[in-house]
KOLVEXPA-538954 format. One record per residue (C-alpha): residue number from 1; residue in one letter; y, z, x. Coordinates in steps of 0.001 Angstrom, whole numbers, plus 500000, padded with zeros to 6 digits. Last residue first. Example, Ala and Ser with C-alpha at 12.3 -4.5 7.8 and 13.67 -1.06 7.14 Angstrom:
% residues 2
<rec><nr>2</nr><rest>s</rest><v>498940</v><w>507140</w><u>513670</u></rec>
<rec><nr>1</nr><rest>a</rest><v>495500</v><w>507800</w><u>512300</u></rec>
% end
This chain:
% residues 285
<rec><nr>285</nr><rest>l</rest><v>664748</v><w>664016</w><u>080982</u></rec>
<rec><nr>284</nr><rest>a</rest><v>667264</v><w>666687</w><u>080024</u></rec>
<rec><nr>283</nr><rest>r</rest><v>668961</v><w>666323</w><u>083401</u></rec>
<rec><nr>282</nr><rest>v</rest><v>669233</v><w>662556</w><u>082900</u></rec>
<rec><nr>281</nr><rest>i</rest><v>670656</v><w>663077</w><u>079405</u></rec>
<rec><nr>280</nr><rest>v</rest><v>673177</v><w>665641</w><u>080637</u></rec>
<rec><nr>279</nr><rest>t</rest><v>674315</v><w>663310</w><u>083406</u></rec>
<rec><nr>278</nr><rest>v</rest><v>674693</v><w>660207</w><u>081253</u></rec>
<rec><nr>277</nr><rest>a</rest><v>676895</v><w>662077</w><u>078793</u></rec>
<rec><nr>276</nr><rest>e</rest><v>679025</v><w>663522</w><u>081589</u></rec>
<rec><nr>275</nr><rest>a</rest><v>679558</v><w>660070</w><u>083131</u></rec>
<rec><nr>274</nr><rest>r</rest><v>680412</v><w>658537</w><u>079761</u></rec>
<rec><nr>273</nr><rest>t</rest><v>682979</v><w>661255</w><u>079209</u></rec>
<rec><nr>272</nr><rest>a</rest><v>682740</v><w>664174</w><u>076792</u></rec>
<rec><nr>271</nr><rest>k</rest><v>685786</v><w>665214</w><u>074789</u></rec>
<rec><nr>270</nr><rest>g</rest><v>686461</v><w>668914</w><u>075228</u></rec>
<rec><nr>269</nr><rest>q</rest><v>685623</v><w>671167</w><u>072288</u></rec>
<rec><nr>268</nr><rest>p</rest><v>683156</v><w>673208</w><u>074344</u></rec>
<rec><nr>267</nr><rest>r</rest><v>685408</v><w>673331</w><u>077418</u></rec>
<rec><nr>266</nr><rest>v</rest><v>682906</v><w>675034</w><u>079778</u></rec>
<rec><nr>265</nr><rest>s</rest><v>685449</v><w>676944</w><u>081878</u></rec>
<rec><nr>264</nr><rest>n</rest><v>684726</v><w>678552</w><u>085231</u></rec>
<rec><nr>263</nr><rest>d</rest><v>687764</v><w>676893</w><u>086897</u></rec>
<rec><nr>262</nr><rest>p</rest><v>685381</v><w>674650</w><u>088856</u></rec>
<rec><nr>261</nr><rest>y</rest><v>683968</v><w>673295</w><u>085585</u></rec>
<rec><nr>260</nr><rest>g</rest><v>680913</v><w>674600</w><u>083785</u></rec>
<rec><nr>259</nr><rest>t</rest><v>677396</v><w>673252</w><u>083707</u></rec>
<rec><nr>258</nr><rest>i</rest><v>675352</v><w>671450</w><u>081094</u></rec>
<rec><nr>257</nr><rest>i</rest><v>671683</v><w>670647</w><u>081687</u></rec>
<rec><nr>256</nr><rest>g</rest><v>670921</v><w>673623</w><u>083917</u></rec>
<rec><nr>255</nr><rest>n</rest><v>668330</v><w>675049</w><u>081538</u></rec>
<rec><nr>254</nr><rest>q</rest><v>670374</v><w>678215</w><u>080949</u></rec>
<rec><nr>253</nr><rest>v</rest><v>673399</v><w>676003</w><u>080216</u></rec>
<rec><nr>252</nr><rest>v</rest><v>671381</v><w>673940</w><u>077746</u></rec>
<rec><nr>251</nr><rest>t</rest><v>670225</v><w>677068</w><u>075911</u></rec>
<rec><nr>250</nr><rest>a</rest><v>673576</v><w>678873</w><u>075871</u></rec>
<rec><nr>249</nr><rest>m</rest><v>675250</v><w>675759</w><u>074475</u></rec>
<rec><nr>248</nr><rest>a</rest><v>672568</v><w>675386</w><u>071820</u></rec>
<rec><nr>247</nr><rest>q</rest><v>672820</v><w>679037</w><u>070773</u></rec>
<rec><nr>246</nr><rest>q</rest><v>676614</v><w>678942</w><u>070554</u></rec>
<rec><nr>245</nr><rest>a</rest><v>676861</v><w>675589</w><u>068756</u></rec>
<rec><nr>244</nr><rest>w</rest><v>677004</v><w>676692</w><u>065100</u></rec>
<rec><nr>243</nr><rest>s</rest><v>679365</v><w>679547</w><u>066020</u></rec>
<rec><nr>242</nr><rest>s</rest><v>681826</v><w>677190</w><u>067698</u></rec>
<rec><nr>241</nr><rest>i</rest><v>682365</v><w>677873</w><u>071401</u></rec>
<rec><nr>240</nr><rest>s</rest><v>685878</v><w>679262</w><u>071884</u></rec>
<rec><nr>239</nr><rest>q</rest><v>684621</v><w>682698</w><u>072953</u></rec>
<rec><nr>238</nr><rest>s</rest><v>682950</v><w>681139</w><u>076001</u></rec>
<rec><nr>237</nr><rest>d</rest><v>686378</v><w>680141</w><u>077346</u></rec>
<rec><nr>236</nr><rest>v</rest><v>686333</v><w>682043</w><u>080644</u></rec>
<rec><nr>235</nr><rest>f</rest><v>682667</v><w>681202</w><u>081026</u></rec>
<rec><nr>234</nr><rest>t</rest><v>680307</v><w>684148</w><u>081010</u></rec>
<rec><nr>233</nr><rest>l</rest><v>677636</v><w>682988</w><u>078578</u></rec>
<rec><nr>232</nr><rest>e</rest><v>675484</v><w>685535</w><u>076766</u></rec>
<rec><nr>231</nr><rest>a</rest><v>671863</v><w>684511</w><u>076478</u></rec>
<rec><nr>230</nr><rest>s</rest><v>670784</v><w>683654</w><u>072944</u></rec>
<rec><nr>229</nr><rest>t</rest><v>668023</v><w>681278</w><u>073919</u></rec>
<rec><nr>228</nr><rest>p</rest><v>666440</v><w>678389</w><u>072051</u></rec>
<rec><nr>227</nr><rest>t</rest><v>663226</v><w>676881</w><u>073465</u></rec>
<rec><nr>226</nr><rest>l</rest><v>664109</v><w>673324</w><u>074387</u></rec>
<rec><nr>225</nr><rest>q</rest><v>662821</v><w>670421</w><u>072314</u></rec>
<rec><nr>224</nr><rest>a</rest><v>664525</v><w>667901</w><u>074613</u></rec>
<rec><nr>223</nr><rest>a</rest><v>666039</v><w>666091</w><u>071611</u></rec>
<rec><nr>222</nr><rest>k</rest><v>666952</v><w>669342</w><u>069864</u></rec>
<rec><nr>221</nr><rest>m</rest><v>668666</v><w>670913</w><u>072865</u></rec>
<rec><nr>220</nr><rest>i</rest><v>670341</v><w>667596</w><u>073705</u></rec>
<rec><nr>219</nr><rest>m</rest><v>671793</v><w>667145</w><u>070216</u></rec>
<rec><nr>218</nr><rest>v</rest><v>673233</v><w>670662</w><u>070139</u></rec>
<rec><nr>217</nr><rest>a</rest><v>674700</v><w>670374</w><u>073635</u></rec>
<rec><nr>216</nr><rest>m</rest><v>676349</v><w>667023</w><u>072845</u></rec>
<rec><nr>215</nr><rest>q</rest><v>678084</v><w>668576</w><u>069857</u></rec>
<rec><nr>214</nr><rest>e</rest><v>679260</v><w>671353</w><u>072196</u></rec>
<rec><nr>213</nr><rest>r</rest><v>680594</v><w>668841</w><u>074712</u></rec>
<rec><nr>212</nr><rest>t</rest><v>682502</v><w>666920</w><u>072075</u></rec>
<rec><nr>211</nr><rest>i</rest><v>681652</v><w>663415</w><u>070907</u></rec>
<rec><nr>210</nr><rest>t</rest><v>684545</v><w>661045</w><u>070314</u></rec>
<rec><nr>209</nr><rest>d</rest><v>684540</v><w>660002</w><u>066676</u></rec>
<rec><nr>208</nr><rest>d</rest><v>683255</v><w>656487</w><u>066020</u></rec>
<rec><nr>207</nr><rest>p</rest><v>680039</v><w>657559</w><u>064345</u></rec>
<rec><nr>206</nr><rest>g</rest><v>681704</v><w>660140</w><u>062077</u></rec>
<rec><nr>205</nr><rest>f</rest><v>678472</v><w>661274</w><u>060379</u></rec>
<rec><nr>204</nr><rest>t</rest><v>679652</v><w>661711</w><u>056812</u></rec>
<rec><nr>203</nr><rest>n</rest><v>677584</v><w>661704</w><u>053617</u></rec>
<rec><nr>202</nr><rest>e</rest><v>675401</v><w>664814</w><u>053949</u></rec>
<rec><nr>201</nr><rest>d</rest><v>678172</v><w>666750</w><u>055678</u></rec>
<rec><nr>200</nr><rest>y</rest><v>679619</v><w>666712</w><u>059178</u></rec>
<rec><nr>199</nr><rest>g</rest><v>676461</v><w>664807</w><u>059930</u></rec>
<rec><nr>198</nr><rest>n</rest><v>673362</v><w>666095</w><u>061635</u></rec>
<rec><nr>197</nr><rest>v</rest><v>671559</v><w>664918</w><u>064727</u></rec>
<rec><nr>196</nr><rest>i</rest><v>668219</v><w>665589</w><u>066435</u></rec>
<rec><nr>195</nr><rest>g</rest><v>666214</v><w>666212</w><u>063264</u></rec>
<rec><nr>194</nr><rest>y</rest><v>663733</v><w>663431</w><u>064032</u></rec>
<rec><nr>193</nr><rest>s</rest><v>664934</v><w>661463</w><u>061002</u></rec>
<rec><nr>192</nr><rest>a</rest><v>668538</v><w>662002</w><u>062100</u></rec>
<rec><nr>191</nr><rest>a</rest><v>667838</v><w>660499</w><u>065516</u></rec>
<rec><nr>190</nr><rest>t</rest><v>666149</v><w>657458</w><u>063956</u></rec>
<rec><nr>189</nr><rest>s</rest><v>668894</v><w>656927</w><u>061378</u></rec>
<rec><nr>188</nr><rest>i</rest><v>671556</v><w>657221</w><u>064073</u></rec>
<rec><nr>187</nr><rest>s</rest><v>669715</v><w>654697</w><u>066240</u></rec>
<rec><nr>186</nr><rest>d</rest><v>669347</v><w>652278</w><u>063330</u></rec>
<rec><nr>185</nr><rest>k</rest><v>672958</v><w>652717</w><u>062142</u></rec>
<rec><nr>184</nr><rest>a</rest><v>674442</v><w>651999</w><u>065578</u></rec>
<rec><nr>183</nr><rest>w</rest><v>676252</v><w>648771</w><u>064621</u></rec>
<rec><nr>182</nr><rest>h</rest><v>677685</v><w>650499</w><u>061533</u></rec>
<rec><nr>181</nr><rest>l</rest><v>677137</v><w>649087</w><u>058050</u></rec>
<rec><nr>180</nr><rest>s</rest><v>675251</v><w>652028</w><u>056558</u></rec>
<rec><nr>179</nr><rest>t</rest><v>676884</v><w>654470</w><u>058996</u></rec>
<rec><nr>178</nr><rest>d</rest><v>679816</v><w>655853</w><u>056967</u></rec>
<rec><nr>177</nr><rest>a</rest><v>677806</v><w>656732</w><u>053850</u></rec>
<rec><nr>176</nr><rest>f</rest><v>675120</v><w>658320</w><u>055978</u></rec>
<rec><nr>175</nr><rest>t</rest><v>671718</v><w>656707</w><u>056290</u></rec>
<rec><nr>174</nr><rest>y</rest><v>668242</v><w>658128</w><u>056814</u></rec>
<rec><nr>173</nr><rest>g</rest><v>665848</v><w>655395</w><u>055698</u></rec>
<rec><nr>172</nr><rest>s</rest><v>664687</v><w>654072</w><u>059010</u></rec>
<rec><nr>171</nr><rest>k</rest><v>662602</v><w>655365</w><u>061891</u></rec>
<rec><nr>170</nr><rest>p</rest><v>662396</v><w>653869</w><u>065359</u></rec>
<rec><nr>169</nr><rest>e</rest><v>659914</v><w>655430</w><u>067801</u></rec>
<rec><nr>168</nr><rest>l</rest><v>661914</v><w>657526</w><u>070226</u></rec>
<rec><nr>167</nr><rest>a</rest><v>662035</v><w>656287</w><u>073803</u></rec>
<rec><nr>166</nr><rest>i</rest><v>663676</v><w>659382</w><u>075333</u></rec>
<rec><nr>165</nr><rest>a</rest><v>666356</v><w>657273</w><u>076993</u></rec>
<rec><nr>164</nr><rest>k</rest><v>666708</v><w>654801</w><u>074125</u></rec>
<rec><nr>163</nr><rest>v</rest><v>667327</v><w>657489</w><u>071499</u></rec>
<rec><nr>162</nr><rest>l</rest><v>669760</v><w>659288</w><u>073825</u></rec>
<rec><nr>161</nr><rest>i</rest><v>671721</v><w>656119</w><u>074587</u></rec>
<rec><nr>160</nr><rest>t</rest><v>672108</v><w>655318</w><u>070880</u></rec>
<rec><nr>159</nr><rest>v</rest><v>673046</v><w>658904</w><u>070031</u></rec>
<rec><nr>158</nr><rest>f</rest><v>675739</v><w>658934</w><u>072704</u></rec>
<rec><nr>157</nr><rest>e</rest><v>677227</v><w>655631</w><u>071582</u></rec>
<rec><nr>156</nr><rest>a</rest><v>677319</v><w>656681</w><u>067932</u></rec>
<rec><nr>155</nr><rest>r</rest><v>678951</v><w>660024</w><u>068736</u></rec>
<rec><nr>154</nr><rest>t</rest><v>681585</v><w>658268</w><u>070795</u></rec>
<rec><nr>153</nr><rest>i</rest><v>682091</v><w>658343</w><u>074563</u></rec>
<rec><nr>152</nr><rest>n</rest><v>685250</v><w>659083</w><u>076514</u></rec>
<rec><nr>151</nr><rest>n</rest><v>686123</v><w>656969</w><u>079542</u></rec>
<rec><nr>150</nr><rest>d</rest><v>685553</v><w>658528</w><u>082959</u></rec>
<rec><nr>149</nr><rest>p</rest><v>682495</v><w>656436</w><u>083839</u></rec>
<rec><nr>148</nr><rest>k</rest><v>684174</v><w>653086</w><u>083049</u></rec>
<rec><nr>147</nr><rest>f</rest><v>681004</v><w>651078</w><u>083717</u></rec>
<rec><nr>146</nr><rest>t</rest><v>682603</v><w>647905</w><u>085061</u></rec>
<rec><nr>145</nr><rest>g</rest><v>680974</v><w>644490</w><u>085458</u></rec>
<rec><nr>144</nr><rest>d</rest><v>683490</v><w>642585</w><u>083327</u></rec>
<rec><nr>143</nr><rest>p</rest><v>681005</v><w>642400</w><u>080443</u></rec>
<rec><nr>142</nr><rest>y</rest><v>680822</v><w>646221</w><u>080243</u></rec>
<rec><nr>141</nr><rest>g</rest><v>678126</v><w>648352</w><u>081808</u></rec>
<rec><nr>140</nr><rest>g</rest><v>674715</v><w>649380</w><u>080566</u></rec>
<rec><nr>139</nr><rest>i</rest><v>672853</v><w>652260</w><u>078983</u></rec>
<rec><nr>138</nr><rest>a</rest><v>669270</v><w>653175</w><u>078120</u></rec>
<rec><nr>137</nr><rest>g</rest><v>667698</v><w>650380</w><u>080163</u></rec>
<rec><nr>136</nr><rest>l</rest><v>665829</v><w>652854</w><u>082347</u></rec>
<rec><nr>135</nr><rest>a</rest><v>667556</v><w>651366</w><u>085410</u></rec>
<rec><nr>134</nr><rest>v</rest><v>670909</v><w>652006</w><u>083733</u></rec>
<rec><nr>133</nr><rest>l</rest><v>669878</v><w>655639</w><u>083267</u></rec>
<rec><nr>132</nr><rest>e</rest><v>669043</v><w>656044</w><u>086939</u></rec>
<rec><nr>131</nr><rest>r</rest><v>672133</v><w>654168</w><u>088150</u></rec>
<rec><nr>130</nr><rest>i</rest><v>674372</v><w>656393</w><u>086052</u></rec>
<rec><nr>129</nr><rest>n</rest><v>672678</v><w>659537</w><u>087337</u></rec>
<rec><nr>128</nr><rest>n</rest><v>673092</v><w>658386</w><u>090939</u></rec>
<rec><nr>127</nr><rest>e</rest><v>676779</v><w>657542</w><u>090473</u></rec>
<rec><nr>126</nr><rest>a</rest><v>677718</v><w>660758</w><u>088629</u></rec>
<rec><nr>125</nr><rest>w</rest><v>680100</v><w>662114</w><u>091301</u></rec>
<rec><nr>124</nr><rest>h</rest><v>681619</v><w>658644</w><u>091697</u></rec>
<rec><nr>123</nr><rest>g</rest><v>681346</v><w>657214</w><u>095222</u></rec>
<rec><nr>122</nr><rest>s</rest><v>680506</v><w>653726</w><u>093979</u></rec>
<rec><nr>121</nr><rest>i</rest><v>680824</v><w>653754</w><u>090188</u></rec>
<rec><nr>120</nr><rest>d</rest><v>683450</v><w>651059</w><u>089595</u></rec>
<rec><nr>119</nr><rest>t</rest><v>681837</v><w>647677</w><u>090272</u></rec>
<rec><nr>118</nr><rest>l</rest><v>678566</v><w>647964</w><u>088420</u></rec>
<rec><nr>117</nr><rest>t</rest><v>676000</v><w>645319</w><u>089328</u></rec>
<rec><nr>116</nr><rest>g</rest><v>673141</v><w>644887</w><u>086857</u></rec>
<rec><nr>115</nr><rest>p</rest><v>673802</v><w>641175</w><u>086462</u></rec>
<rec><nr>114</nr><rest>q</rest><v>676177</v><w>640048</w><u>089206</u></rec>
<rec><nr>113</nr><rest>a</rest><v>679861</v><w>640631</w><u>088493</u></rec>
<rec><nr>112</nr><rest>k</rest><v>682045</v><w>637531</w><u>088484</u></rec>
<rec><nr>111</nr><rest>t</rest><v>684905</v><w>638192</w><u>090859</u></rec>
<rec><nr>110</nr><rest>q</rest><v>688349</v><w>637477</w><u>089496</u></rec>
<rec><nr>109</nr><rest>v</rest><v>690078</v><w>635043</w><u>091825</u></rec>
<rec><nr>108</nr><rest>f</rest><v>693299</v><w>635757</w><u>093667</u></rec>
<rec><nr>107</nr><rest>v</rest><v>696125</v><w>633614</w><u>095025</u></rec>
<rec><nr>106</nr><rest>a</rest><v>699136</v><w>635514</w><u>096343</u></rec>
<rec><nr>105</nr><rest>f</rest><v>702808</v><w>636223</w><u>095652</u></rec>
<rec><nr>104</nr><rest>k</rest><v>705226</v><w>638924</w><u>096864</u></rec>
<rec><nr>103</nr><rest>t</rest><v>708692</v><w>639062</w><u>095257</u></rec>
<rec><nr>102</nr><rest>f</rest><v>710959</v><w>636351</w><u>093928</u></rec>
<rec><nr>101</nr><rest>h</rest><v>712041</v><w>635824</w><u>090328</u></rec>
<rec><nr>100</nr><rest>d</rest><v>711911</v><w>633259</w><u>087543</u></rec>
<rec><nr>99</nr><rest>v</rest><v>708509</v><w>631776</w><u>088309</u></rec>
<rec><nr>98</nr><rest>e</rest><v>706794</v><w>628436</w><u>087683</u></rec>
<rec><nr>97</nr><rest>v</rest><v>703251</v><w>628008</w><u>089010</u></rec>
<rec><nr>96</nr><rest>t</rest><v>701349</v><w>625727</w><u>091353</u></rec>
<rec><nr>95</nr><rest>i</rest><v>697869</v><w>626067</w><u>092856</u></rec>
<rec><nr>94</nr><rest>t</rest><v>696670</v><w>624249</w><u>095942</u></rec>
<rec><nr>93</nr><rest>n</rest><v>693292</v><w>623365</w><u>097462</u></rec>
<rec><nr>92</nr><rest>g</rest><v>692591</v><w>620440</w><u>095150</u></rec>
<rec><nr>91</nr><rest>k</rest><v>694980</v><w>620722</w><u>092225</u></rec>
<rec><nr>90</nr><rest>v</rest><v>695056</v><w>624012</w><u>090315</u></rec>
<rec><nr>89</nr><rest>t</rest><v>697814</v><w>624706</w><u>087789</u></rec>
<rec><nr>88</nr><rest>g</rest><v>698999</v><w>628288</w><u>087595</u></rec>
<rec><nr>87</nr><rest>g</rest><v>698142</v><w>631758</w><u>086283</u></rec>
<rec><nr>86</nr><rest>l</rest><v>700806</v><w>634470</w><u>086454</u></rec>
<rec><nr>85</nr><rest>y</rest><v>698745</v><w>637686</w><u>086531</u></rec>
<rec><nr>84</nr><rest>v</rest><v>700374</v><w>640899</w><u>087764</u></rec>
<rec><nr>83</nr><rest>w</rest><v>699391</v><w>642780</w><u>090932</u></rec>
<rec><nr>82</nr><rest>e</rest><v>700120</v><w>646505</w><u>091073</u></rec>
<rec><nr>81</nr><rest>q</rest><v>702487</v><w>649034</w><u>092613</u></rec>
<rec><nr>80</nr><rest>k</rest><v>704117</v><w>649735</w><u>089242</u></rec>
<rec><nr>79</nr><rest>n</rest><v>707652</v><w>649520</w><u>090646</u></rec>
<rec><nr>78</nr><rest>q</rest><v>706910</v><w>646873</w><u>093281</u></rec>
<rec><nr>77</nr><rest>d</rest><v>705186</v><w>644512</w><u>090851</u></rec>
<rec><nr>76</nr><rest>y</rest><v>703278</v><w>642091</w><u>093085</u></rec>
<rec><nr>75</nr><rest>y</rest><v>702892</v><w>638536</w><u>091792</u></rec>
<rec><nr>74</nr><rest>y</rest><v>699628</v><w>636821</w><u>090923</u></rec>
<rec><nr>73</nr><rest>i</rest><v>698589</v><w>633192</w><u>091272</u></rec>
<rec><nr>72</nr><rest>a</rest><v>695273</v><w>632157</w><u>089769</u></rec>
<rec><nr>71</nr><rest>p</rest><v>691854</v><w>631014</w><u>090964</u></rec>
<rec><nr>70</nr><rest>t</rest><v>689045</v><w>630013</w><u>088574</u></rec>
<rec><nr>69</nr><rest>e</rest><v>685428</v><w>631056</w><u>089161</u></rec>
<rec><nr>68</nr><rest>g</rest><v>682648</v><w>629205</w><u>087313</u></rec>
<rec><nr>67</nr><rest>p</rest><v>680619</v><w>628425</w><u>090427</u></rec>
<rec><nr>66</nr><rest>q</rest><v>681736</v><w>630662</w><u>093335</u></rec>
<rec><nr>65</nr><rest>l</rest><v>685023</v><w>630027</w><u>095094</u></rec>
<rec><nr>64</nr><rest>q</rest><v>685393</v><w>630749</w><u>098811</u></rec>
<rec><nr>63</nr><rest>s</rest><v>685035</v><w>627060</w><u>099701</u></rec>
<rec><nr>62</nr><rest>p</rest><v>688206</v><w>626371</w><u>097696</u></rec>
<rec><nr>61</nr><rest>d</rest><v>690349</v><w>628027</w><u>100417</u></rec>
<rec><nr>60</nr><rest>f</rest><v>693849</v><w>628571</w><u>099069</u></rec>
<rec><nr>59</nr><rest>s</rest><v>697256</v><w>626890</w><u>099135</u></rec>
<rec><nr>58</nr><rest>l</rest><v>700344</v><w>628156</w><u>097354</u></rec>
<rec><nr>57</nr><rest>t</rest><v>702855</v><w>626134</w><u>095351</u></rec>
<rec><nr>56</nr><rest>i</rest><v>706092</v><w>627619</w><u>094017</u></rec>
<rec><nr>55</nr><rest>t</rest><v>708256</v><w>626211</w><u>091263</u></rec>
<rec><nr>54</nr><rest>i</rest><v>711619</v><w>627557</w><u>090155</u></rec>
<rec><nr>53</nr><rest>k</rest><v>712749</v><w>628740</w><u>086751</u></rec>
<rec><nr>52</nr><rest>k</rest><v>716489</v><w>628792</w><u>086211</u></rec>
<rec><nr>51</nr><rest>g</rest><v>719184</v><w>631426</w><u>086815</u></rec>
<rec><nr>50</nr><rest>f</rest><v>716907</v><w>633123</w><u>089337</u></rec>
<rec><nr>49</nr><rest>s</rest><v>716014</v><w>636790</w><u>089749</u></rec>
<rec><nr>48</nr><rest>y</rest><v>715668</v><w>638272</w><u>093263</u></rec>
<rec><nr>47</nr><rest>s</rest><v>713522</v><w>641005</w><u>094752</u></rec>
<rec><nr>46</nr><rest>d</rest><v>712884</v><w>641438</w><u>098481</u></rec>
<rec><nr>45</nr><rest>m</rest><v>716539</v><w>640725</w><u>099263</u></rec>
<rec><nr>44</nr><rest>g</rest><v>717210</v><w>639123</w><u>102659</u></rec>
<rec><nr>43</nr><rest>g</rest><v>719497</v><w>636480</w><u>101158</u></rec>
<rec><nr>42</nr><rest>v</rest><v>716676</v><w>635297</w><u>098921</u></rec>
<rec><nr>41</nr><rest>r</rest><v>713206</v><w>636486</w><u>099850</u></rec>
<rec><nr>40</nr><rest>f</rest><v>709665</v><w>635239</w><u>099206</u></rec>
<rec><nr>39</nr><rest>e</rest><v>706824</v><w>637442</w><u>100430</u></rec>
<rec><nr>38</nr><rest>y</rest><v>703489</v><w>635762</w><u>101008</u></rec>
<rec><nr>37</nr><rest>v</rest><v>699976</v><w>637192</w><u>100704</u></rec>
<rec><nr>36</nr><rest>s</rest><v>697382</v><w>635119</w><u>102512</u></rec>
<rec><nr>35</nr><rest>g</rest><v>694308</v><w>633259</w><u>101333</u></rec>
<rec><nr>34</nr><rest>l</rest><v>691790</v><w>633549</w><u>098530</u></rec>
<rec><nr>33</nr><rest>l</rest><v>692098</v><w>637285</w><u>097828</u></rec>
<rec><nr>32</nr><rest>r</rest><v>689138</v><w>638554</w><u>095834</u></rec>
<rec><nr>31</nr><rest>f</rest><v>689258</v><w>640456</w><u>092532</u></rec>
<rec><nr>30</nr><rest>g</rest><v>687120</v><w>643157</w><u>090873</u></rec>
<rec><nr>29</nr><rest>q</rest><v>689585</v><w>645950</w><u>091595</u></rec>
<rec><nr>28</nr><rest>p</rest><v>693024</v><w>644483</w><u>092239</u></rec>
<rec><nr>27</nr><rest>a</rest><v>693581</v><w>643357</w><u>095830</u></rec>
<rec><nr>26</nr><rest>a</rest><v>695201</v><w>645897</w><u>098138</u></rec>
<rec><nr>25</nr><rest>p</rest><v>698684</v><w>645111</w><u>099421</u></rec>
<rec><nr>24</nr><rest>a</rest><v>698576</v><w>642823</w><u>102476</u></rec>
<rec><nr>23</nr><rest>p</rest><v>698767</v><w>644186</w><u>106023</u></rec>
<rec><nr>22</nr><rest>t</rest><v>700452</v><w>641985</w><u>106920</u></rec>
<rec><nr>21</nr><rest>v</rest><v>702631</v><w>639935</w><u>104586</u></rec>
<rec><nr>20</nr><rest>k</rest><v>703270</v><w>636288</w><u>105554</u></rec>
<rec><nr>19</nr><rest>t</rest><v>706956</v><w>635463</w><u>105352</u></rec>
<rec><nr>18</nr><rest>i</rest><v>708918</v><w>633003</w><u>103229</u></rec>
<rec><nr>17</nr><rest>s</rest><v>712700</v><w>632790</w><u>103492</u></rec>
<rec><nr>16</nr><rest>v</rest><v>715644</v><w>631589</w><u>101425</u></rec>
<rec><nr>15</nr><rest>e</rest><v>718988</v><w>631804</w><u>103218</u></rec>
<rec><nr>14</nr><rest>i</rest><v>722210</v><w>631477</w><u>101285</u></rec>
<rec><nr>13</nr><rest>e</rest><v>725107</v><w>629046</w><u>101513</u></rec>
<rec><nr>12</nr><rest>d</rest><v>727969</v><w>630001</w><u>099245</u></rec>
<rec><nr>11</nr><rest>t</rest><v>728282</v><w>628580</w><u>095717</u></rec>
<rec><nr>10</nr><rest>g</rest><v>727244</v><w>631562</w><u>093611</u></rec>
<rec><nr>9</nr><rest>a</rest><v>723961</v><w>632402</w><u>091857</u></rec>
<rec><nr>8</nr><rest>l</rest><v>720864</v><w>630398</w><u>092692</u></rec>
<rec><nr>7</nr><rest>a</rest><v>718981</v><w>628432</w><u>090021</u></rec>
<rec><nr>6</nr><rest>g</rest><v>721908</v><w>626078</w><u>089418</u></rec>
<rec><nr>5</nr><rest>a</rest><v>720328</v><w>623121</w><u>091192</u></rec>
<rec><nr>4</nr><rest>p</rest><v>716527</v><w>623302</w><u>091175</u></rec>
<rec><nr>3</nr><rest>i</rest><v>714499</v><w>625378</w><u>093667</u></rec>
<rec><nr>2</nr><rest>n</rest><v>711162</v><w>623770</w><u>094557</u></rec>
<rec><nr>1</nr><rest>m</rest><v>708818</v><w>625816</w><u>096738</u></rec>
% end
């Protein structure tokens, strides 16, 4: 480390120390640690702000890098309990960065996900369903290798996955005013032509609206061509199911495609997640 004159407060002698941290805080998801984690202290304090920027240089093992991977220095934010990107200049097996405070520092590299590898579904309740639908080519992950199973899903996204999963022959000509220029217009047109989806009215589909569980139920019942049922549902919130969705919700529940939550609710107006969407499609298949 290089500490310039005037960076430290006061004129008294003060001890600056570097210690290796064991065990090290967990690496961020999708990252690899390329060496050790070091804690820098001034006067025994585990957090210290300097009057001027100082320079620290950390070494790492270049043999651990894969082609196209670039290492960077990160610091550990004690309050948020997370690693924060700093960057740095790489030279040989070292990387140098300027900082204005001391805490824990380490060299990480973001792991490049292998094609078809999803980094955030292991152990998720919908893992097997996600893998099945990915294998069918109906859905994929994001460029960083994540799937984000608990993120909400839009009406356009759900329709696109559904059309791919059941391999509908494309049909054109059915366009809403708000889908004519949308990326999913072909899938929406196909689903509408088969009578699987409707708009809010003849001009509005709301492609970027988050799909609700009862909207999902209606689309699934039609796509799977299920025989409608009027069975009475016994969820604690059954009365909150919209009138236009009551038959569809009863039908998909009776067929085991949509289930309730542990509190015996079905949350018809709840926003569906990617994991839930994948699961109902797999069950419908």
